[in-house]
C-alpha positions as CSV (number, residue, x, y, z in Angstrom):
1,X,0.0,0.0,0.0
2,X,1.1,3.5,-0.7
3,X,1.8,5.7,2.3
4,X,-0.2,8.9,1.8
5,X,2.1,11.2,3.8
6,X,5.3,10.0,2.1
7,X,3.8,10.3,-1.3
8,X,2.4,13.8,-0.6
9,X,5.8,15.0,0.7
10,X,7.5,13.6,-2.4
11,X,5.0,15.2,-4.7
12,X,5.2,18.6,-2.9
13,X,9.0,18.6,-3.1
14,X,9.0,17.3,-6.7
15,X,11.4,14.6,-5.6
16,X,12.8,13.0,-8.7
17,X,13.7,9.8,-6.8
18,X,10.0,8.9,-6.8
19,X,9.3,9.5,-10.5
20,X,7.7,6.4,-11.9
21,X,7.0,4.9,-8.5
22,X,3.5,6.3,-8.2
23,X,1.1,8.7,-9.9
24,X,-0.8,11.7,-8.5
25,X,-4.5,12.2,-9.4
26,X,-6.3,15.4,-8.6
27,X,-10.0,15.0,-8.1
28,X,-10.8,18.7,-8.9
29,X,-9.3,18.6,-12.4
30,X,-9.7,14.9,-13.3
31,X,-6.0,14.7,-14.3
32,X,-3.2,12.5,-13.1
33,X,0.4,13.5,-13.0
34,X,3.9,12.4,-12.2
35,X,5.2,13.3,-8.7
36,X,7.7,15.7,-10.4
37,X,5.0,17.7,-12.2
38,X,5.5,21.4,-12.1
39,X,1.9,22.2,-11.6
40,X,0.7,23.9,-8.4
41,X,0.6,21.5,-5.5
42,X,-3.0,20.5,-4.8
43,X,-4.6,20.3,-1.4
44,X,-4.3,16.9,0.4
45,X,-8.1,16.4,0.3
46,X,-8.1,16.7,-3.5
47,X,-5.4,14.1,-4.1
48,X,-5.3,10.4,-4.7
49,X,-2.2,8.2,-5.3
50,X,-1.9,5.3,-7.7
51,X,0.9,2.8,-8.2
52,X,0.5,2.6,-11.9
53,X,-1.0,4.9,-14.6
54,X,-3.5,2.3,-15.6
55,X,-5.1,2.4,-12.2
56,X,-5.6,6.2,-12.5
57,X,-7.1,5.8,-15.9
58,X,-9.4,3.0,-14.6
59,X,-10.6,5.4,-11.9
60,X,-11.5,8.0,-14.6
61,X,-8.5,10.3,-14.7
62,X,-6.7,11.4,-17.8
63,X,-3.0,12.0,-18.3
64,X,-1.5,15.5,-17.6
65,X,-0.4,17.3,-20.8
66,X,2.4,19.1,-18.9
67,X,4.4,16.3,-17.2
68,X,3.5,13.5,-19.6
69,X,3.0,10.5,-17.3
70,X,3.4,8.1,-20.3
71,X,7.2,9.0,-20.5
72,X,7.9,8.4,-16.9
73,X,10.5,5.6,-16.2
74,X,9.0,2.4,-14.9
75,X,8.9,1.6,-11.2
76,X,12.2,0.2,-9.9
77,X,10.2,-2.1,-7.6
78,X,8.9,-4.2,-10.5
79,X,12.4,-4.6,-11.9
80,X,13.7,-6.1,-8.7
81,X,10.8,-8.3,-7.9
82,X,10.3,-11.8,-9.5
83,X,6.9,-12.7,-8.2
84,X,3.6,-13.2,-10.1
85,X,2.7,-9.5,-10.2
86,X,6.1,-8.3,-11.4
87,X,6.3,-11.1,-14.0
88,X,2.8,-10.3,-15.3
89,X,3.7,-6.6,-15.6
90,X,6.7,-7.5,-17.7
91,X,4.7,-9.7,-19.9
92,X,2.0,-7.1,-20.5
93,X,4.6,-4.4,-21.1
94,X,6.0,-6.5,-23.9
95,X,2.6,-6.6,-25.6
96,X,1.7,-10.2,-24.6
97,X,-2.1,-9.3,-24.2
98,X,-2.2,-8.2,-27.8
99,X,-0.4,-11.4,-28.9
100,X,-2.2,-14.1,-26.8
101,X,-4.9,-12.3,-24.8
102,X,-5.4,-12.3,-21.1
103,X,-6.0,-16.0,-21.1
104,X,-2.7,-16.7,-22.8
105,X,-0.8,-14.5,-20.3
106,X,-2.4,-16.4,-17.4
107,X,-1.4,-19.7,-19.0
108,X,2.2,-18.5,-19.4
109,X,2.2,-17.6,-15.7
110,X,0.6,-20.9,-14.8
111,X,-2.4,-19.3,-13.0
112,X,-6.1,-18.8,-13.8
113,X,-7.4,-15.6,-15.4
114,X,-9.4,-15.0,-12.2
115,X,-6.4,-15.3,-10.0
116,X,-4.3,-13.1,-12.2
117,X,-6.9,-10.4,-12.2
118,X,-7.4,-10.6,-8.5
119,X,-3.7,-10.4,-7.7
120,X,-3.1,-7.4,-10.1
121,X,-6.1,-5.5,-8.9
122,X,-5.4,-6.1,-5.3
123,X,-1.8,-4.7,-5.6
124,X,-2.1,-2.2,-8.4
125,X,-5.7,-1.2,-8.7
126,X,-5.9,-2.3,-12.3
127,X,-6.5,-5.6,-14.1
128,X,-4.5,-7.1,-17.0
129,X,-6.8,-5.6,-19.7
130,X,-6.6,-2.1,-18.2
131,X,-2.8,-2.4,-18.1
132,X,-2.7,-3.5,-21.7
133,X,-4.9,-0.6,-22.8
134,X,-2.6,1.8,-21.0
135,X,0.4,0.3,-22.8
136,X,-1.4,0.8,-26.1
137,X,-2.1,4.4,-25.3
138,X,1.5,5.1,-24.4
139,X,2.9,3.4,-27.5
140,X,0.4,5.2,-29.7
141,X,1.3,8.6,-28.4
142,X,5.0,7.8,-28.7
143,X,4.5,6.9,-32.4
144,X,2.2,9.9,-33.1
145,X,4.8,12.4,-31.7
146,X,8.0,10.6,-33.0
147,X,7.1,9.5,-36.5
148,X,5.4,10.5,-39.7
149,X,3.3,7.3,-39.8
150,X,-0.3,7.7,-40.9
151,X,-2.6,7.5,-37.9
152,X,-4.2,4.4,-39.2
153,X,-0.8,2.7,-39.1
154,X,-0.2,4.0,-35.6
155,X,-3.4,2.5,-34.4
156,X,-2.6,-1.0,-35.5
157,X,1.1,-0.8,-34.6
158,X,0.1,0.1,-31.0
159,X,-2.2,-2.9,-30.8
160,X,-5.7,-1.4,-31.3
161,X,-8.1,-3.6,-33.3
162,X,-9.9,-0.7,-35.0
163,X,-9.5,3.0,-35.7
164,X,-12.6,3.7,-33.7
165,X,-11.2,1.9,-30.6
166,X,-8.0,3.9,-31.2
167,X,-9.8,7.3,-31.2
168,X,-11.9,6.4,-28.2
169,X,-8.8,5.2,-26.3
170,X,-6.8,8.3,-27.0
171,X,-9.6,10.6,-26.0
172,X,-10.1,8.8,-22.7
173,X,-6.4,8.7,-21.9
174,X,-5.3,12.2,-23.1
175,X,-8.5,14.2,-23.5
176,X,-8.1,14.8,-27.2
177,X,-8.2,13.0,-30.5
178,X,-5.0,11.6,-32.0
179,X,-5.0,14.2,-34.8
180,X,-4.9,17.0,-32.2
181,X,-1.8,15.4,-30.5
182,X,0.0,15.4,-33.8
183,X,-1.0,18.9,-34.6
184,X,0.3,20.0,-31.2
185,X,3.9,18.8,-32.0
186,X,3.9,19.9,-35.6
187,X,4.7,17.9,-38.8
188,X,7.1,14.9,-38.4
189,X,10.0,14.4,-40.7
190,X,10.7,11.1,-42.4
191,X,8.5,8.7,-44.3
192,X,6.7,5.4,-43.9
193,X,9.6,3.3,-45.3
194,X,12.3,5.0,-43.2
195,X,13.2,4.2,-39.6
196,X,11.1,5.0,-36.6
197,X,13.1,7.4,-34.4
198,X,12.1,7.1,-30.7
199,X,13.7,8.4,-27.5
200,X,14.1,6.1,-24.5
201,X,14.2,7.8,-21.2
202,X,16.2,6.6,-18.2
203,X,17.1,7.6,-14.7
204,X,20.5,9.3,-14.7
205,X,23.4,8.8,-14.5
206,X,24.2,6.3,-17.3
207,X,27.7,4.8,-17.7
208,X,27.4,4.7,-21.4
209,X,31.1,4.0,-22.1
210,X,31.0,0.9,-19.9
211,X,27.9,-0.4,-21.6
212,X,29.4,0.1,-25.1
213,X,32.6,-1.6,-24.1
214,X,30.8,-4.6,-22.8
215,X,28.8,-4.9,-26.0
216,X,31.8,-4.2,-28.2
217,X,33.8,-7.0,-26.6
218,X,31.0,-9.5,-27.2
219,X,29.5,-8.3,-30.5
220,X,28.8,-11.2,-32.9
221,X,29.9,-10.5,-36.4
222,X,26.9,-10.1,-38.8
223,X,24.5,-9.7,-35.9
224,X,25.9,-6.8,-33.8
225,X,28.0,-3.8,-34.6
226,X,29.5,-1.1,-32.3
227,X,30.8,2.2,-33.8
228,X,31.8,5.0,-31.5
229,X,28.7,5.8,-29.4
230,X,26.3,3.7,-31.6
231,X,25.2,0.1,-31.2
232,X,23.4,-1.7,-34.0
233,X,21.9,-5.2,-34.2
234,X,19.3,-7.4,-35.7
235,X,16.1,-8.4,-33.9
236,X,14.0,-11.6,-34.1
237,X,10.5,-10.3,-33.2
238,X,7.1,-12.0,-32.8
239,X,5.8,-11.1,-36.3
240,X,9.0,-10.6,-38.3
241,X,12.6,-9.4,-38.3
242,X,14.0,-6.0,-37.5
243,X,17.0,-3.9,-36.9
244,X,17.8,-1.4,-34.1
245,X,20.3,1.3,-33.7
246,X,20.9,2.8,-30.3
247,X,22.8,6.1,-29.9
248,X,24.3,6.4,-26.4
249,X,25.8,9.7,-27.0
250,X,25.9,11.9,-23.8
251,X,23.9,15.1,-24.5
252,X,25.2,18.5,-23.3
253,X,23.3,20.5,-20.8
254,X,22.2,22.9,-23.6
255,X,20.1,20.1,-25.1
256,X,18.1,19.7,-21.9
257,X,15.0,18.4,-23.7
258,X,16.9,15.4,-25.0
259,X,19.2,14.7,-22.0
260,X,18.8,11.4,-20.2
261,X,17.4,9.8,-23.3
262,X,18.8,7.2,-25.7
263,X,17.9,7.7,-29.3
264,X,16.5,4.5,-30.9
265,X,16.1,4.0,-34.6
266,X,14.0,1.0,-35.7
267,X,13.6,-0.7,-39.0
268,X,10.7,-3.3,-38.7
269,X,9.2,-5.7,-41.2
270,X,5.9,-5.5,-39.2
271,X,5.0,-2.3,-37.4
272,X,3.1,-4.2,-34.8
273,X,6.4,-5.4,-33.4
274,X,7.3,-1.9,-32.2
275,X,6.3,-2.6,-28.6
276,X,8.4,-5.8,-28.4
277,X,11.3,-4.1,-30.0
278,X,11.3,-1.1,-27.6
279,X,10.9,-3.4,-24.6
280,X,13.9,-5.5,-25.7
281,X,16.1,-2.5,-26.3
282,X,15.3,-1.1,-22.9
283,X,16.2,-4.4,-21.4
284,X,19.4,-4.6,-23.4
285,X,20.6,-1.3,-21.9
286,X,19.0,-1.8,-18.5
287,X,17.3,1.6,-18.9
288,X,14.7,0.9,-16.2
289,X,17.4,0.6,-13.5
290,X,17.5,2.9,-10.5
291,X,21.2,4.0,-10.1
292,X,20.4,6.0,-7.0
293,X,19.0,3.0,-5.2
294,X,22.0,0.9,-6.2
295,X,24.4,3.6,-5.1
296,X,22.7,4.0,-1.7
297,X,22.9,0.3,-1.1
298,X,26.4,-0.3,-2.3
299,X,28.1,3.0,-1.8
300,X,29.0,2.5,1.9
301,X,30.7,-0.9,1.3
302,X,34.5,-0.6,1.6
303,X,35.0,-3.0,-1.4
304,X,32.2,-1.8,-3.7
305,X,31.8,1.8,-2.7
306,X,34.9,3.2,-4.4
307,X,33.9,1.3,-7.6
308,X,30.4,2.8,-7.5
309,X,31.9,6.2,-7.1
310,X,34.3,5.7,-10.0
311,X,31.6,4.5,-12.4
312,X,28.3,6.0,-11.4
313,X,25.3,4.7,-13.3
314,X,26.8,1.3,-14.3
315,X,24.1,-0.9,-15.8
316,X,23.8,-4.6,-16.3
317,X,23.9,-5.3,-20.1
318,X,20.8,-7.4,-20.9
319,X,19.8,-8.9,-24.2
320,X,17.2,-8.9,-26.9
321,X,17.1,-12.7,-27.2
322,X,17.5,-14.8,-24.0
323,X,18.5,-17.9,-26.0
324,X,21.2,-16.1,-27.9
325,X,22.6,-14.7,-24.6
326,X,22.5,-18.1,-23.0
327,X,24.4,-19.8,-25.9
328,X,27.1,-17.1,-25.6
329,X,27.4,-17.6,-21.8
330,X,27.7,-21.3,-22.2
331,X,30.3,-20.8,-24.9
332,X,32.3,-18.5,-22.5
333,X,32.3,-21.4,-20.0
334,X,34.5,-23.4,-22.4
335,X,36.4,-20.6,-24.1
336,X,37.7,-17.0,-23.5
337,X,35.1,-14.3,-24.3
338,X,36.8,-13.4,-27.6
339,X,36.9,-17.0,-28.8
340,X,33.3,-17.6,-27.6
341,X,32.2,-14.6,-29.6
342,X,33.8,-16.1,-32.7
343,X,32.2,-19.4,-32.1
344,X,28.8,-17.8,-31.8
345,X,29.5,-16.0,-35.1
346,X,30.3,-19.2,-36.8
347,X,27.2,-20.8,-35.4
348,X,25.1,-17.9,-36.7
349,X,26.7,-18.2,-40.2
350,X,25.9,-21.9,-40.2
351,X,22.3,-21.8,-39.1
352,X,21.2,-18.1,-39.0
353,X,18.9,-16.3,-41.4
354,X,19.4,-13.1,-43.3
355,X,16.9,-10.3,-43.9
356,X,16.8,-6.9,-45.6
357,X,18.6,-4.8,-43.1
358,X,19.4,-1.1,-43.7
359,X,22.5,-0.5,-45.8
360,X,25.7,-1.0,-43.9
361,X,24.0,-2.6,-40.9
362,X,24.1,-6.2,-39.6
363,X,21.8,-8.5,-41.6
364,X,22.1,-11.8,-39.8
365,X,19.6,-13.3,-37.3
366,X,20.9,-15.6,-34.6
367,X,19.4,-19.1,-35.1
368,X,16.4,-20.0,-33.0
369,X,16.4,-22.7,-30.4
370,X,14.6,-25.3,-32.6
371,X,17.1,-24.8,-35.4
372,X,20.1,-25.3,-33.1
373,X,18.5,-28.3,-31.4
374,X,18.1,-30.1,-34.6
375,X,21.0,-28.8,-36.7
376,X,24.6,-29.9,-37.0
377,X,27.0,-28.3,-34.5
378,X,30.2,-29.1,-36.4
379,X,31.5,-25.5,-35.9
380,X,35.3,-25.2,-36.1
381,X,36.7,-24.7,-32.6
382,X,33.5,-25.9,-30.8
383,X,34.5,-28.9,-28.7
384,X,32.2,-31.9,-28.2
385,X,31.4,-31.0,-24.6
386,X,30.5,-27.4,-25.4
387,X,28.4,-28.6,-28.4
388,X,26.5,-31.1,-26.2
389,X,25.8,-28.3,-23.6
390,X,24.5,-25.9,-26.3
391,X,22.4,-28.6,-27.9
392,X,20.9,-29.5,-24.5
393,X,20.1,-25.9,-23.8
394,X,18.5,-25.5,-27.2
395,X,16.3,-28.6,-26.7
396,X,15.1,-27.4,-23.3
397,X,14.1,-24.0,-24.8
398,X,12.6,-25.5,-27.9
399,X,10.5,-28.0,-26.0
400,X,9.2,-25.3,-23.6
401,X,10.9,-26.8,-20.6
402,X,13.0,-23.7,-20.1
403,X,12.0,-20.0,-20.5
404,X,14.8,-17.4,-20.9
405,X,12.4,-14.4,-21.2
406,X,12.3,-11.5,-18.8
407,X,9.0,-12.7,-17.5
408,X,10.3,-16.2,-16.5
409,X,10.4,-17.5,-13.0
410,X,14.0,-16.7,-12.2
411,X,14.5,-19.3,-9.5
412,X,12.8,-22.0,-11.6
413,X,14.8,-21.1,-14.7
414,X,18.1,-21.3,-12.8
415,X,17.2,-24.6,-11.3
416,X,16.3,-26.0,-14.7
417,X,19.6,-24.7,-16.2
418,X,21.6,-26.5,-13.5
419,X,20.0,-29.8,-14.6
420,X,21.4,-29.4,-18.1
421,X,24.6,-31.2,-18.9
422,X,27.7,-28.9,-19.0
423,X,26.1,-25.8,-17.4
424,X,27.9,-24.7,-14.3
425,X,26.4,-22.8,-11.4
426,X,28.2,-19.6,-12.3
427,X,27.0,-19.8,-15.9
428,X,23.4,-20.2,-14.7
429,X,23.9,-17.1,-12.5
430,X,25.3,-15.1,-15.4
431,X,22.3,-16.1,-17.6
432,X,20.0,-15.1,-14.7
433,X,21.8,-11.7,-14.5
434,X,21.9,-10.8,-18.2
435,X,19.0,-12.7,-19.8
436,X,16.4,-12.8,-17.0
437,X,17.3,-9.4,-15.5
438,X,17.8,-10.7,-12.0
439,X,19.4,-7.8,-10.0
440,X,20.6,-10.2,-7.3
441,X,22.4,-13.0,-9.1
442,X,25.7,-14.0,-7.6
443,X,28.0,-17.0,-7.6
444,X,31.3,-16.9,-5.6
445,X,32.9,-19.3,-7.9
446,X,32.5,-17.1,-11.0
447,X,36.0,-17.0,-12.5
448,X,35.4,-13.4,-13.7
449,X,35.7,-12.4,-10.0
450,X,39.3,-13.7,-9.9
451,X,40.8,-10.6,-11.4
452,X,38.4,-8.2,-9.6
453,X,39.6,-5.3,-7.5
454,X,39.2,-7.0,-4.1
455,X,41.4,-6.9,-1.1
456,X,43.7,-9.9,-0.8
457,X,46.2,-11.2,1.7
458,X,49.5,-11.6,-0.1
459,X,49.5,-14.7,-2.3
460,X,46.1,-15.9,-1.2
461,X,43.5,-17.4,-3.4
462,X,42.1,-15.6,-6.4
463,X,38.7,-15.1,-4.8
464,X,39.3,-14.0,-1.2
465,X,37.8,-15.8,1.8
466,X,34.6,-14.3,3.1
467,X,33.4,-13.1,-0.3
468,X,30.1,-15.0,-0.1
469,X,29.5,-13.6,3.4
470,X,30.3,-10.1,2.3
471,X,28.0,-10.5,-0.7
472,X,25.0,-10.9,1.5
473,X,25.3,-7.3,2.4
474,X,24.9,-6.3,-1.2
475,X,21.4,-7.7,-1.5
476,X,19.2,-7.1,-3.5
477,X,21.8,-5.6,-5.8
478,X,24.5,-8.3,-6.0
479,X,24.4,-8.4,-9.8
480,X,25.4,-4.7,-9.9
481,X,28.2,-5.4,-7.4
482,X,29.5,-8.2,-9.6
483,X,29.3,-5.9,-12.6
484,X,31.3,-3.3,-10.8
485,X,33.9,-5.9,-9.7
486,X,34.3,-7.4,-13.2
487,X,34.4,-4.0,-14.9
488,X,37.1,-2.8,-12.5
489,X,39.2,-5.8,-13.4
490,X,39.3,-4.7,-17.1
491,X,40.6,-1.1,-16.3
C-alpha cells in the first residue's frame, strides 16, 4: 500500500527519486500526473495516489499534458521483484495481451485468469486488460509524436483492433483526438519506409562507455555492430525481423529536452512489433534501473563503494534474445570471451537467417532454439562437450521446458539450467543476470571475479575468503556489485 504522507511530501517537493514509483491524481481537475509535475501543489483532500498509470485511468482520470505520465520511467520495484505481479507486468509491457490475450498471459504464468486479475487488482488497482490498454495508449502517443506514420498505421502498430477503438482510447487517456496530438507537436519528418526514431528515457546517471565496451567485446559478427557511441543489431521479433540502432551519446546541458534519453532507430518488417522491439532495447541497456537506489545500497561498502563512485550509473547489459545470450554464456564457459564470440558468429553463419537490413548494418539473425537443437553443430573450434551443452540448452528452450524471457520464473529457470549437462552454477547465474534481468544474481565461484579489485592477503586465493558472506550485504543488488567488480578488473 502507498503511504499517503510519504507520497504527498515527495510530490510537494518534486522529488525525482519517486518519478515512476507512483502517480498523483487530482479530483478537482480529473487529471493524473507524475510526482515531479511542475503544476501547483493540490490540497491533500483533493489528491489520490496510484501505483500505476493504468489504475488512475481505470478510476476515470486522464494524463496530464504538462508532465506527460506516459514518458515516466518504470517503477524500480517491478524490476527487482520476481513474483507473479512483477512477471505479469513485464509480460503485459512487452505486448503479450495483444499477442495471446489475457487467457494466454495467465497460461504463461501458470495461473487462472481470475487469480491473475485478483492479484493485479489487489496490488495495483488495475487488471491485466486495463494495463494492456494503458500500454497501447503510451505506444500510440509515442508513435504519433515521434514518427510520420499515418494515424491508421499508428493505431494497428500500437495494438488497437480498430480505428474507432484507437480514437476512443486516446480521447479517454489524453483528453483529445490523435490528430490533435500530432498537430500540437507539428509535422514529423521522415516517411513510412524509413526508420522509426524514438527516445528512450532513463534515470541518470548512465555509464554509457562501460555499456558500449561490454557490448563491443562480445559483438557477434553479422548480428551486432558497435561504432563509437552507436550500437546496431538485428532483432528476431514475434511477427518478423527488425534492426535497431541505439545512440548512447551523452547530450550536453544545452540540449536539456533530450538529455537522459537514448535515441533508438528501428527498421521493422511489421510495425506491430514496435512494442516488443522497444521493450527489448530497454532491457538490453537496463534503462529501467535505478542508479540512486543501487548507489545508496552499495556506496558504503568498503569494497564496492569506491567502484560505484568511480563508475556511477553502471548498468547490467541485458539482451534482446534470451536464448542467444545463454548460448554465448555457455560458450564462454568453455572458451575465453573473444573465442566464444567467434564461435557464436560461426554458429550464426551456419544456421542463421538473413533479412533486408538497412545499408551498412548487420543483416544476420541468430538461429532459433529449434534450429540449433536439430542442426549440425560441427562448428570449427567448438568442442564436443561445449556442443553437447549448447544442444541440451537449445532442446530445453525449444521444448518449452525452459524459458529465458524476462517474465520467466527466475528461480525456476536457474534450477532448470543446473539440470542441463555442461552448465555450471556460475554460468546459470550469469544467464540469470543478463538474460532474466535478475538484479541479485551471484555465484562466488564465478571466474570473472578472480581478477576483480578485491582486497587480498599476499599470495592468497584468487577469490578472497569471506566473499560470499560479504556479498550478503549487497542484496538485493548483487548483480550490480558483480558488474562493478568485473568492470574494475578490465581497467
